[in-house]
C-alpha positions as CSV (number, residue, x, y, z in Angstrom):
1,X,-15.5,-11.9,5.5
2,X,-15.3,-8.2,4.7
3,X,-13.7,-9.0,1.3
4,X,-14.6,-12.4,-0.1
5,X,-12.2,-12.1,-3.0
6,X,-9.3,-12.5,-0.4
7,X,-10.3,-16.2,-0.2
8,X,-8.5,-16.6,-3.6
9,X,-5.3,-16.0,-1.7
10,X,-5.6,-19.6,-0.5
11,X,-4.7,-20.7,-4.1
12,X,-1.4,-19.0,-3.6
13,X,-0.8,-21.1,-0.5
14,X,-1.2,-18.1,1.8
15,X,-2.0,-19.2,5.4
16,X,-5.7,-18.8,6.3
17,X,-4.7,-17.0,9.6
18,X,-2.9,-14.3,7.5
19,X,-5.9,-13.9,5.2
20,X,-8.3,-13.5,8.1
21,X,-5.9,-11.0,9.9
22,X,-5.7,-8.9,6.6
23,X,-9.4,-9.1,6.0
24,X,-10.2,-7.9,9.5
25,X,-7.6,-5.2,9.5
26,X,-8.7,-3.9,6.0
27,X,-12.4,-4.2,6.8
28,X,-12.2,-2.2,10.0
29,X,-10.3,0.8,8.7
30,X,-12.0,4.1,9.2
31,X,-13.4,5.6,6.0
32,X,-11.0,8.5,6.3
33,X,-8.0,6.2,6.2
34,X,-9.0,3.8,3.4
35,X,-7.1,5.9,0.8
36,X,-3.8,5.8,2.7
37,X,-3.1,2.3,3.8
38,X,0.4,1.0,4.6
39,X,1.7,-2.6,4.9
40,X,4.1,-1.2,7.5
41,X,1.2,0.0,9.7
42,X,-0.5,-3.4,9.2
43,X,2.7,-5.0,10.4
44,X,2.8,-2.8,13.5
45,X,-0.9,-3.4,14.3
46,X,-0.9,-7.2,13.8
47,X,2.6,-8.3,14.7
48,X,3.1,-9.8,11.3
49,X,6.6,-9.2,9.9
50,X,7.1,-6.4,7.4
51,X,8.1,-8.6,4.4
52,X,5.0,-10.8,4.8
53,X,2.8,-7.6,5.2
54,X,4.3,-6.1,2.0
55,X,3.7,-9.4,0.2
56,X,0.1,-9.5,1.3
57,X,-0.6,-6.0,0.2
58,X,1.1,-6.7,-3.2
59,X,-1.1,-9.8,-3.7
60,X,-4.2,-7.7,-3.0
61,X,-3.3,-5.5,-6.0
62,X,-3.5,-8.5,-8.3
63,X,-6.3,-8.3,-10.9
64,X,-8.0,-11.4,-9.6
65,X,-8.3,-10.0,-6.1
66,X,-8.1,-6.2,-6.6
67,X,-8.9,-5.2,-3.1
68,X,-6.1,-2.6,-3.1
69,X,-4.3,-0.5,-5.6
70,X,-0.9,1.2,-5.2
71,X,-0.5,4.9,-5.1
72,X,2.7,6.8,-5.8
73,X,2.8,10.1,-3.9
74,X,5.4,12.6,-5.2
75,X,6.7,15.1,-2.6
76,X,8.8,18.2,-3.1
77,X,12.3,17.9,-1.5
78,X,12.4,21.7,-1.1
79,X,9.1,22.2,0.7
80,X,9.5,19.8,3.7
81,X,8.0,17.0,1.6
82,X,4.8,18.8,0.6
83,X,2.8,16.5,-1.6
84,X,3.0,17.7,-5.2
85,X,0.8,15.0,-6.9
86,X,-0.5,11.4,-6.7
87,X,-0.2,8.8,-9.4
88,X,-1.5,5.3,-9.7
89,X,1.2,3.8,-12.0
90,X,4.9,4.7,-12.3
91,X,4.4,5.4,-16.0
92,X,2.1,8.3,-15.1
93,X,4.8,10.1,-13.2
94,X,6.4,12.9,-15.3
95,X,10.1,13.4,-15.5
96,X,9.8,17.0,-14.4
97,X,7.1,18.2,-12.0
98,X,6.2,21.7,-10.9
99,X,5.8,22.5,-7.2
100,X,3.4,25.4,-6.8
101,X,4.5,25.9,-3.2
102,X,8.1,26.9,-4.0
103,X,7.5,27.7,-7.7
104,X,10.2,25.3,-8.9
105,X,10.4,22.7,-11.7
106,X,11.9,19.6,-10.2
107,X,13.3,16.5,-11.9
108,X,11.4,13.6,-10.2
109,X,13.7,11.2,-8.4
110,X,12.9,7.9,-6.7
111,X,13.6,9.4,-3.2
112,X,10.7,11.8,-3.8
113,X,8.1,9.0,-4.1
114,X,6.3,7.2,-1.4
115,X,4.1,4.2,-2.1
116,X,0.8,3.9,-0.3
117,X,-2.2,1.6,-1.0
118,X,-5.9,2.5,-1.5
119,X,-8.8,0.3,-0.7
120,X,-10.7,-0.4,-3.9
121,X,-13.8,-2.2,-2.5
122,X,-16.3,-1.3,0.2
123,X,-16.1,-3.7,3.2
124,X,-19.0,-6.1,3.4
125,X,-19.2,-6.6,7.1
126,X,-20.7,-9.7,8.6
127,X,-22.0,-9.8,12.1
128,X,-19.5,-12.6,13.1
129,X,-16.5,-10.7,11.9
130,X,-17.6,-7.5,13.7
131,X,-18.1,-9.3,17.0
132,X,-14.9,-11.3,16.9
133,X,-12.6,-8.3,16.9
134,X,-14.4,-5.2,18.2
135,X,-11.2,-3.2,19.0
136,X,-9.5,-3.7,15.6
137,X,-10.1,0.0,14.7
138,X,-7.4,0.8,17.2
139,X,-4.0,1.7,15.6
140,X,-0.6,2.0,17.2
141,X,2.6,3.3,15.9
142,X,3.2,5.1,12.7
143,X,3.8,2.8,9.7
144,X,4.1,5.4,7.0
145,X,4.3,4.8,3.3
146,X,6.8,2.5,1.6
147,X,9.9,3.7,-0.1
148,X,10.8,2.0,-3.4
149,X,14.0,0.9,-1.7
150,X,12.1,-0.9,1.1
151,X,9.7,-2.5,-1.4
152,X,12.7,-3.9,-3.3
153,X,14.1,-5.5,-0.1
154,X,11.0,-7.7,0.0
155,X,12.0,-10.8,-2.0
156,X,8.5,-12.2,-2.7
157,X,7.5,-12.5,-6.3
158,X,4.3,-10.5,-5.8
159,X,6.2,-7.6,-4.2
160,X,8.7,-7.7,-7.0
161,X,5.9,-7.5,-9.5
162,X,5.1,-4.1,-8.0
163,X,8.6,-2.9,-8.4
164,X,9.2,-4.0,-12.0
165,X,7.5,-1.1,-13.8
166,X,8.8,1.2,-11.1
167,X,12.3,0.1,-11.7
168,X,12.0,0.5,-15.4
169,X,10.6,4.0,-15.0
170,X,13.3,5.2,-12.6
171,X,16.3,3.1,-13.8
172,X,19.5,4.7,-12.7
173,X,21.7,5.5,-15.7
C-alpha cells in the first residue's frame, strides 16, 4: 500500500475494494497535483459514485488517518474567479478580504469558496502496487473542486463532519 494508515478505514466498514482504489489513485498522483485533489476527479477516474468519493476523502481527513486535509480556496467574483487566498479551516477565512487584482474589499460569501484536498503524506510505493496498475497516472475529465453546497448534499456522517464548522462560519442570517 502507498498509505498504510488507510487500512484503518476497514474499522469503519469501508469495503476493501474502495480502500485499494483510493490508495492506488492517491499514491499515483503526480507530485504537481498532490496539493489540488478532488473527490469529483477521483469519481471520474475510478467510476465510483460522487457521494462515495466525497465520503472517502472526508474519512481521509480524520485525525486517525490524516492522509488528506481540506483546503478552502477563496476566489474573487469580480476577477473571473482569480484566487485571492487559501485557508485550511473555515475559521481562518476572514469576513472581508482584499483582492489585489481589482483593488476591492469583498465580503466573503460561500459561493466564493471551493474546497479541495491536499495530500499530507508522501506515498510509500511497493513494487506490487506499482506493477498492478501502471496506467493509473492517467486522468480523464475535469473533476474540479467541491462547492460547499455539493458537499452538503452528501449525507454521510464523515462528509457532514467537514461541513459542520463551515456551516457555522457561513451561516445565512
